[in-house]
C-alpha positions as CSV (number, residue, x, y, z in Angstrom):
1,M,67.6,-108.7,94.9
2,E,67.8,-105.6,97.1
3,N,65.3,-107.0,99.7
4,K,67.1,-110.3,99.7
5,L,70.5,-108.6,100.5
6,L,69.0,-106.3,103.1
7,N,67.3,-109.3,104.8
8,I,70.6,-111.2,104.8
9,L,72.4,-108.3,106.6
10,L,69.6,-107.7,109.1
11,K,69.4,-111.4,110.0
12,K,73.2,-111.8,110.3
13,L,73.5,-108.6,112.4
14,N,70.5,-109.4,114.5
15,L,68.9,-106.0,113.7
16,D,65.2,-105.0,113.4
17,I,65.0,-101.6,111.7
18,K,61.3,-101.5,110.9
19,N,60.4,-98.9,113.5
20,V,63.5,-96.9,114.1
21,D,64.7,-93.3,113.6
22,K,66.7,-92.9,110.4
23,E,68.7,-90.1,108.9
24,K,70.9,-89.4,105.9
25,I,74.6,-89.3,106.6
26,H,76.2,-85.9,107.0
27,K,79.7,-85.0,108.0
28,L,81.2,-87.7,110.3
29,D,83.4,-86.9,113.3
30,Y,86.3,-89.2,114.3
31,N,84.3,-91.7,116.4
32,E,81.6,-91.9,113.8
33,G,84.3,-92.5,111.1
34,I,85.6,-95.5,113.1
35,Q,82.0,-96.8,113.5
36,F,81.3,-96.2,109.8
37,V,84.3,-98.1,108.5
38,I,83.9,-101.0,110.9
39,Q,80.1,-101.4,110.5
40,I,80.0,-101.0,106.7
41,G,83.2,-103.1,106.3
42,N,81.6,-105.9,108.4
43,Q,78.4,-105.7,106.2
44,L,80.5,-105.9,103.0
45,Q,82.3,-109.0,104.4
46,I,78.9,-110.6,105.2
47,L,77.8,-110.0,101.6
48,I,81.0,-111.3,100.2
49,K,80.6,-114.6,102.1
50,K,77.1,-114.8,100.5
51,G,78.6,-114.3,97.1
52,Y,78.0,-110.6,96.4
53,Y,80.3,-107.5,95.9
54,V,79.6,-103.8,95.4
55,S,81.0,-102.0,92.4
56,K,80.1,-98.5,93.7
57,L,79.1,-97.2,97.1
58,S,78.1,-93.7,98.1
59,K,76.8,-91.9,101.1
60,N,73.3,-92.1,99.5
61,D,73.5,-95.9,99.7
62,I,73.8,-95.8,103.5
63,E,71.6,-94.8,106.4
64,K,72.3,-94.0,110.0
65,V,69.7,-95.8,112.1
66,Y,69.1,-95.3,115.8
67,I,68.3,-98.4,117.8
68,S,67.0,-97.9,121.3
69,N,66.9,-100.3,124.2
70,S,65.8,-99.5,127.8
71,Y,69.2,-98.1,128.6
72,E,70.4,-96.1,125.7
73,K,70.0,-95.1,122.1
74,N,72.7,-96.3,119.7
75,Y,73.3,-95.6,116.1
76,Y,74.2,-98.1,113.4
77,F,75.3,-97.4,109.8
78,I,73.6,-99.8,107.4
79,I,73.7,-100.3,103.7
80,K,70.2,-99.6,102.3
81,N,70.8,-99.4,98.6
82,F,72.0,-102.5,96.8
83,K,71.7,-101.2,93.3
84,F,75.4,-101.7,92.6
85,F,75.8,-105.1,94.2
86,L,76.6,-107.9,91.9
87,P,77.0,-111.7,92.2
88,I,80.6,-112.9,92.3
89,K,81.3,-115.2,89.4
90,K,83.7,-118.1,89.5
91,S,85.8,-116.4,86.9
92,D,86.2,-113.2,89.0
93,D,89.3,-112.5,91.0
94,K,87.6,-112.5,94.4
95,E,90.7,-111.2,96.3
96,L,91.1,-108.2,93.9
97,I,87.4,-107.4,94.3
98,I,87.6,-107.4,98.1
99,K,90.7,-105.2,98.1
100,Q,89.0,-102.7,95.7
101,M,86.0,-102.6,98.1
102,Y,88.4,-101.8,101.0
103,Y,89.8,-98.9,99.0
104,M,86.4,-97.6,98.0
105,L,85.2,-97.8,101.7
106,A,88.2,-96.0,103.0
107,N,87.8,-93.2,100.5
108,L,84.1,-92.8,101.2
109,C,84.9,-92.5,104.9
110,L,87.5,-89.8,104.3
111,D,85.0,-88.0,102.1
112,L,82.3,-88.2,104.7
113,M,84.7,-86.8,107.3
114,S,85.6,-84.0,104.9
115,I,89.3,-85.0,105.0
116,K,91.4,-84.2,102.0
117,N,94.6,-85.8,103.1
118,I,94.7,-89.0,105.2
119,K,97.7,-87.5,107.1
120,E,95.2,-85.2,108.9
121,L,94.3,-88.3,111.0
122,E,97.8,-89.2,111.9
123,P,98.7,-90.8,114.4
124,S,95.4,-92.4,115.2
125,K,93.9,-95.9,115.0
126,L,91.6,-94.8,112.2
127,Y,94.6,-93.3,110.3
128,Y,96.4,-96.7,110.3
129,M,93.3,-98.6,109.4
130,L,92.5,-96.4,106.4
131,K,96.2,-96.3,105.4
132,R,96.2,-100.1,105.2
133,M,92.9,-100.1,103.2
134,T,94.3,-97.6,100.7
135,E,97.7,-99.2,100.3
136,K,98.8,-99.0,96.6
137,D,100.4,-102.5,96.8
138,L,97.4,-104.8,96.7
139,E,99.3,-107.5,98.5
140,K,99.5,-105.2,101.6
141,R,96.0,-103.8,101.4
142,E,94.0,-105.0,104.4
143,Y,90.9,-104.4,106.5
144,I,92.3,-104.5,110.0
145,F,91.5,-102.2,113.0
146,I,94.0,-102.4,115.8
């Protein structure tokens, strides 16, 4: 299943990562934090549309890959370990699963940035995005970057 999910992501994102530089994720700065949440969040949304969700996600499940073109070298965060991805069953509360994944992703981002209190990011776009993703009221929990 892991190769299947990785292939789904790579095809949907139009990425070829066979011969690229890779590295484990270390402490993220502010701009990397934004990239991380947006890129991994988008990948989670792709997998949800394909009928899968993740029950656990850690920094060890994600790689930072460098993709070069003739002008520049860009990095992209990509999920590489699908050990904790499960198919969504008809009996599952899909909306609850999605909101739990937002919460998990926001907390992973804060951890990777070594931020203990989200208020350390206030008042920034990343602060407001992560605040929406960690909202205690599930009805208000959202994945939106403004």
